[in-house]
N, C-alpha and C positions, 0 to 999 in steps of 0.2 A: 265364442268367447273362451270356452274352455281349451279349445285347441290354440288359441292365441296365447293364453295364460301358460300352458305347458310349454311353450316354445321361446318365450320371451326370455332375455337375459335379466334376471331380476336384480343383478348388481347395479343395473342402469336405472332403477327406479329410486326415486327421492323419497326417503321415509319423512313421515310426519313426526316431528318432535314436539311433545308438549310438557313443558316444565313451568314451574313458577318459583323464582328465587326470591330470597328474603332481601338479599343485598340490593341496595338502592340503585348502585350502578349497572346491575345486570338484571334488573327486575323485569323481565321479559316472559311472557307467556306465547310461546312460539307455535304457530299453527301453520301447517302447510296448506291447507285449502278451505275446509267446509266449516259451514255455520253449525251443522249437527254436531260435529266433533267438539266444538267449544261448548255448546249447550250440555253436552254428555259429560265432559270434563268437570264441569262446575257441579252438575247434579249428582255425580258419582264420587266426588272426593271432597268432603267438607274441610279437610285440612288446608285446601287452596284457598277457600274463602277466608278461614281462620287467619291465615298468613297474610292475606291481603288487607283484612281488617286490622291487624296488628302493625303494618307496615306504615310508618309515618309518611314515607315518600308517595304513598298512595297506589294501590292498584296495580293489575297486570296488563301487558299489551299484547295484541296479537294482530297480524295482518290477515285480510281476507278479501277476496275477489267476488263481488256480488253486484246484484242490480238494485237500484232503488225501486221498489215497487209501490209505495205509499208515502206521502208526506202529509202530516195532518195540517189541516187549515182551519184555524180557529182564531179567536181574539187574543191568543197569547203566543203568536208566531214572532213577535218582536217585543222589544221593550226599549224604552228610553235611556241611553247610555250617556254617561259622563264623556265630555269631548276630549278629556285628555287621553292620549294614546297609551299611557301606561297605568289607566285605571279602568275606564270603560264599565264602571259599576253603575248600577240602576239609579237614576236621579229622580226626585219628585218635583212635582209641579208646584211653584210658589203662588200661583193664582190665588188671590184672597188672603194672603198672608200679609200681616202688617209690617211695614219698614222692610220689605224684601226688596234686596238690591239687585236681584237677577231673577229671571223666569224660572230656572231650574236650579235645584240644589242637590249637590253630591255630598252625602254625610262622610263617606270615606276621604274625600279630599278637604271636607269643611269649608267648602267654597260654594258661591252662587255664580251660575252662568246664564248667559242670554240665549245660548243655543244648546242642543242636545243632539245625539247621534242614534238615530233608530237602528237598532242592532237585532240580528235574528237569533232566535233560539227555537229551533225545529226539532220535532219528534217525527223521525221517519223509520219506516220498516225496510230493511235490506235483505236479500234473500238470494241464496243460490239454489240449485236443484235439490238440495238435502234438506233444508229448513230455512227458517226467517229468524230474525230478532229486531227489536225496537232499538234505535241508538239516537242519542241526541247530538244535534249539530248547531254549532255556534259560529258567529261571525263569518270568517273567510270560508270555512268549510261548507256552511250553510249556502253562501252564495254559489259555491261551486256545483252544488246538487241542484241549485234552483237556475242554472244555466246563465248566471251573471246577473239576474233580476236582483236588485238591492232591496234590502228592508225599506229603505227610503221610499223606493218606488211603490212597494206594497203598501206602506202606510198612505202614501198619496192616492193611490187607486181606492183604498178602503174609504178614505175621507171623502172621495168624490161619488162614493156609492157605486163604484164599478165592480160589482160583484162577479159579474161575468169574467172580466179581464183576470181578476185575482184567482178565480178558479182555473182559467186557463193556463195561468203561470205554474200553478202547483200541478196541474195534469201534465204540463209538458216536462215536469221533472222526473216523471215516473219512467221506469223500464230503460234506465240508461246504466251502462256497466262502469264501474270505478274498481280500484284497489283501495281499501281503507285501512287506516292504522286505528284500531279501536282499543279505548281504554276501558277495562272493567273494574269497577269500584264496588267493593262491599261496603254497605251501610246498615247499620242496627236501626231498627224502628219497632218499638214496643216488644222488645226482647226477641225480634225477628231479624236475621241477616238477609237483606236483599241486594241484588245486584244492579247496578246501574252502568249503562254501557254509554260511552260518548266518544265522539270521532276527533282525533287529534290531527289527522293528515289524510288528504285525498290526492291521488295521482290518477291519470287516465288508464284505463285498463288495457294491457298489452298481453296478448296470448303468447308472444314470443318470450317476454320476459318471466311470465308465470311459469313457462315449462322449461326453463333453462336448467 
């Protein structure tokens, strides 16, 4: 390895650039490769968290190539969402309510609906060879890591008591490579700043594209 390093043309190596800009249009936290580097950046520089917390556009973004190594399977893997495409907020069940004009109510839209849309909100661990991190996956991104299995299908299997099939679906989602765009958001809770990671985009992993 040392022989290779001494002979390689270092001008051909792609540097890892890490920065956090306050400007909303360029608020990117750019990372070349590794989960451990992202963890180290946030741990070593409190100013980054402060900048993210003060930014009204919310958070920094980074790209990372990693494997899904674990998807949490509990009773909170999906919620019942408003059927309006431009809403998708959580609805409440009107069962038992007097004079309810629809089975489900969306407070955001201030309307009642006869139907709702089961929608994923998954917590998964992604990892490369250096480290791992827990990331939230919603809607289409969650379906992608679930291999196309929908929240509606999981809801149906759970209602039918098919726990084995549900477990198989979550197991099948593990150890698949993707390139993730992850949003890191700093939130204050009881005078403590905490990081929250959520996935905003997933593309199939490409070794060719990664090493250009």
